[in-house]
C-alpha positions as CSV (number, residue, x, y, z in Angstrom):
1,M,123.2,75.1,103.8
2,S,119.8,75.0,102.5
3,P,118.7,77.6,99.7
4,T,115.4,77.2,101.6
5,D,116.5,78.7,104.9
6,P,117.3,82.6,104.5
7,T,118.6,83.3,107.6
8,A,121.3,80.8,107.0
9,A,121.8,82.0,103.3
10,A,122.1,85.6,104.6
11,S,125.2,85.0,106.6
12,A,127.2,83.0,104.6
13,P,125.6,82.0,101.1
14,D,127.1,79.2,98.8
15,A,127.1,80.0,95.3
16,A,123.7,78.6,94.2
17,T,122.0,80.3,97.3
18,D,123.8,83.7,96.1
19,A,122.5,83.2,92.6
20,L,119.0,82.8,93.8
21,Q,118.8,85.7,96.1
22,A,120.4,88.0,93.2
23,A,117.8,86.7,90.9
24,A,114.9,87.3,93.3
25,F,116.1,90.7,93.8
26,R,116.8,91.4,90.2
27,R,112.6,90.6,90.0
28,L,111.9,92.4,93.0
29,L,113.5,95.7,91.3
30,A,111.9,94.7,87.9
31,H,108.6,94.5,89.9
32,L,109.1,98.1,91.7
33,M,110.3,99.8,88.6
34,H,108.0,98.5,86.0
35,E,104.5,96.8,87.1
36,R,104.0,98.7,90.4
37,R,105.5,102.3,90.2
38,D,101.9,103.2,91.5
39,V,103.1,101.6,95.1
40,Q,104.2,104.5,97.0
41,N,107.2,104.2,99.3
42,I,105.2,105.4,102.5
43,D,102.7,102.6,101.5
44,L,105.7,100.1,101.6
45,M,106.9,101.6,104.8
46,I,103.4,101.2,106.3
47,L,103.3,97.5,105.5
48,A,106.6,96.3,105.1
49,G,109.0,98.7,107.0
50,F,111.3,99.3,104.1
51,C,110.9,101.1,100.9
52,R,112.9,101.5,97.7
53,N,115.3,104.2,99.7
54,C,116.0,101.3,102.3
55,L,116.7,98.9,99.4
56,A,119.1,101.7,98.1
57,D,120.6,102.1,101.2
58,W,121.1,98.5,101.6
59,Y,122.6,98.2,98.1
60,R,125.0,100.8,98.9
61,D,126.1,99.1,102.5
62,A,126.7,95.8,100.4
63,A,128.7,97.7,98.0
64,A,130.7,99.4,100.7
65,E,131.2,96.0,102.3
66,R,133.0,95.0,99.0
67,G,135.4,98.0,98.8
68,I,133.0,99.5,96.3
69,A,132.5,103.2,96.5
70,L,128.6,104.2,95.7
71,S,127.2,107.4,96.1
72,K,123.9,107.7,97.5
73,D,122.4,108.9,94.2
74,Q,124.0,105.6,92.2
75,A,122.3,103.3,94.7
76,R,118.9,105.1,94.6
77,E,119.2,105.1,90.4
78,A,119.9,101.3,90.6
79,I,117.0,100.6,92.6
80,Y,114.4,103.2,90.7
81,G,115.8,102.4,87.6
82,M,116.4,106.4,86.6
83,P,117.4,109.2,88.7
84,F,115.6,109.5,91.8
85,G,114.3,113.1,91.2
86,E,112.9,112.0,87.9
87,W,111.2,108.8,89.5
88,K,109.9,111.2,92.2
89,A,108.5,113.6,89.5
90,K,107.0,111.1,87.7
91,Y,105.4,108.5,90.3
92,Q,105.6,110.2,93.6
93,Q,102.5,111.5,95.0
94,D,102.1,113.5,97.9
95,A,101.5,111.5,101.3
96,T,97.7,111.7,102.6
97,P,97.0,112.5,106.0
98,E,95.6,108.8,106.7
99,Q,99.0,107.7,104.9
100,L,100.9,110.0,107.6
101,A,98.8,108.9,110.3
102,A,99.4,105.3,109.4
103,F,103.0,106.0,108.6
104,E,103.4,107.3,112.2
105,A,101.7,104.1,114.0
106,A,103.8,101.9,112.0
107,Q,106.7,103.7,113.0
108,K,105.7,102.9,116.5
109,R,105.2,99.3,116.1
110,H,108.4,98.9,114.3
111,S,110.3,100.5,117.0
């Protein structure tokens, strides 16, 4: 299996691929936690079809697959780098009417 084939790596990664994916994930988290706090979850959902909350859900799913109990709040804290309520109060802005319309259109495209 090649580390450049993410679909093969997702099904059964070898140790090197697993380490590369983990490093890339940690860099993504650091980027979202520190460099791009300004990027709103709704904008991520519109453009990419996922957001920080989705990452937290996937993180929690991965923990469950490995027999590790992780609450929703614990998973979100791992992704946000702080309790979700704190992040929300500091960084989350109310969605604009334009964002809500774009989100609704994106949901139709992603369905």
